[in-house]
VODO-814219 format. One record per residue (C-alpha): y, z, x; residue in three letters. Coordinates in steps of 0.2 Angstrom, whole numbers, padded with zeros to 4 digits, always signed. Layout:
YZXALA
...
//
This chain:
-0018-0160+0458MET
-0003-0149+0461SER
+0014-0142+0459GLY
+0019-0132+0443ASP
+0011-0134+0427TYR
+0028-0131+0417GLU
+0038-0141+0427THR
+0027-0159+0420LEU
+0040-0169+0413GLU
+0022-0171+0399ILE
+0029-0151+0394ASN
+0048-0152+0394GLN
+0056-0154+0377PRO
+0066-0167+0370LYS
+0084-0163+0367ILE
+0092-0180+0362SER
+0097-0171+0345TYR
+0109-0162+0354PHE
+0118-0177+0358GLN
+0124-0180+0343GLU
+0134-0163+0341ASP
+0141-0165+0359ILE
+0149-0180+0354ASP
+0157-0170+0338LYS
+0162-0155+0345ASP
+0170-0166+0359THR
+0178-0179+0346GLU
+0183-0160+0337ARG
+0191-0156+0354ILE
+0202-0172+0357ASP
+0208-0171+0338GLU
+0214-0152+0341LEU
+0222-0156+0360ILE
+0231-0172+0352ASN
+0237-0158+0338THR
+0242-0146+0352ILE
+0251-0160+0361GLU
+0261-0165+0346LYS
+0266-0151+0342LEU
+0272-0143+0360LYS
+0283-0159+0360LYS
+0292-0155+0338LYS
+0292-0137+0349VAL
+0303-0146+0363TYR
+0313-0157+0352GLU
+0319-0141+0344ILE
+0326-0131+0358TYR
//
């Protein structure tokens, strides 16, 4: 048996629970970007 024991796949933590948080954050960021774009359009219409 060779290789570093800690790099074996069986010892790696499962991080799939982070995916849900990433998806929620991505949706929130998209909403904020859309809001910013709408506000920019309003500002340009005023000036």
